[in-house]
C-alpha positions as CSV (number, residue, x, y, z in Angstrom):
1,Q,0.0,0.0,0.0
2,V,1.0,3.6,-0.3
3,Q,-0.4,6.9,1.0
4,L,-0.1,10.0,-1.2
5,G,0.3,13.6,0.1
6,E,-0.5,16.4,-2.3
7,S,0.1,20.1,-2.1
8,G,0.2,23.2,-4.4
9,G,-3.3,23.8,-5.5
10,G,-4.9,27.2,-5.4
11,L,-6.5,30.1,-7.3
12,V,-4.7,31.6,-10.4
13,Q,-5.7,33.8,-13.3
14,A,-5.8,32.5,-16.8
15,G,-2.4,32.3,-18.3
16,G,-0.7,31.8,-15.0
17,S,1.2,28.9,-13.5
18,L,1.0,26.5,-10.6
19,R,3.1,23.6,-9.4
20,L,1.6,20.6,-7.7
21,S,3.6,18.2,-5.5
22,C,2.9,14.6,-4.5
23,V,4.9,12.7,-1.9
24,P,4.3,9.0,-1.6
25,S,4.8,7.1,1.8
26,R,7.2,4.7,0.1
27,S,10.0,5.0,-2.3
28,I,9.1,6.1,-5.8
29,F,11.3,3.3,-7.1
30,S,8.9,0.8,-5.6
31,I,5.9,2.2,-7.5
32,N,5.1,1.1,-11.1
33,A,3.6,4.4,-12.2
34,M,2.8,7.8,-10.7
35,G,1.0,10.7,-12.0
36,W,-2.0,13.0,-11.9
37,Y,-5.7,12.8,-12.8
38,R,-8.3,15.6,-12.5
39,Q,-12.0,15.8,-12.1
40,G,-13.8,19.0,-13.2
41,P,-17.3,20.0,-12.1
42,G,-19.8,17.6,-13.7
43,K,-17.1,15.7,-15.5
44,Q,-15.5,12.3,-15.3
45,R,-12.0,11.9,-13.8
46,E,-9.4,12.1,-16.6
47,L,-5.7,11.5,-17.0
48,V,-3.5,14.6,-16.8
49,A,0.0,13.1,-16.8
50,L,1.7,9.8,-15.9
51,I,5.2,8.6,-15.5
52,I,5.6,4.8,-16.0
53,R,8.6,3.1,-14.5
54,G,10.3,6.4,-14.1
55,D,10.9,7.1,-17.7
56,R,7.9,6.7,-20.0
57,I,5.6,9.7,-19.8
58,T,2.1,10.2,-21.2
59,Y,-0.1,13.3,-21.1
60,G,-3.8,14.0,-21.6
61,D,-4.5,15.6,-24.9
62,S,-5.9,18.8,-23.3
63,V,-2.7,19.5,-21.4
64,R,0.1,18.3,-23.7
65,G,2.5,21.2,-24.3
66,R,1.4,23.2,-21.3
67,F,1.9,20.8,-18.4
68,T,5.1,18.9,-17.4
69,I,5.4,16.0,-15.0
70,S,8.7,15.3,-13.3
71,T,10.2,13.5,-10.4
72,D,12.8,14.5,-7.8
73,N,14.2,11.2,-6.6
74,A,16.2,12.7,-3.8
75,K,13.0,14.3,-2.4
76,N,10.9,11.3,-3.3
77,T,8.4,13.7,-4.9
78,V,6.4,13.9,-8.1
79,Y,5.7,17.3,-9.6
80,L,3.1,18.7,-12.0
81,Q,4.2,22.0,-13.5
82,M,1.1,23.7,-15.0
83,N,1.7,26.6,-17.3
84,S,-0.6,28.7,-19.5
85,L,-3.5,27.7,-17.4
86,K,-7.1,28.0,-18.7
87,P,-10.4,28.3,-17.0
88,E,-11.2,24.8,-18.3
89,D,-8.3,23.4,-16.2
90,T,-10.3,24.1,-13.1
91,A,-10.7,20.8,-11.3
92,V,-9.7,18.8,-8.3
93,Y,-6.3,17.2,-9.1
94,F,-5.6,13.8,-7.7
95,C,-2.2,12.2,-7.3
96,N,-2.2,8.6,-8.4
97,A,0.1,5.6,-7.8
98,K,-0.2,2.3,-9.6
99,M,1.1,-0.8,-7.9
100,G,0.3,-4.2,-9.4
101,L,-3.4,-4.1,-10.2
102,E,-4.2,-1.4,-7.6
103,D,-4.7,2.3,-7.9
104,Y,-4.0,4.5,-5.0
105,W,-5.3,8.1,-4.7
106,G,-4.4,11.2,-2.8
107,Q,-7.1,13.3,-1.2
108,G,-7.1,15.8,-4.1
109,T,-6.2,19.4,-4.3
110,Q,-8.3,22.2,-5.8
111,V,-7.1,24.2,-8.8
112,T,-9.2,27.1,-9.8
113,V,-8.4,29.2,-12.9
114,S,-10.2,32.5,-13.2
115,S,-10.9,34.2,-16.6
């Protein structure tokens, strides 16, 4: 099992930037994949970005080119740098860890982008 601690959400104007952080309760190296999903008002949860085995990266179509996922192994932290934010990026962002067949989720952090 793993617990995920998220931080970094908030309110930002359109065009601005935010960085989200996620710290797992165990070593990143022991986790198959880590990343971020989001759920906007009235929408289904969707993939934002995922790092698989520490090197393969995939992004959701709506954020590709604006968001960057990265890891700092020394700090055992996964980051999501979000640039050129749009009002439609408003959502609760959830850190995700995949181990075996199980998905683990953080509590979520709110990101609100004002127009």
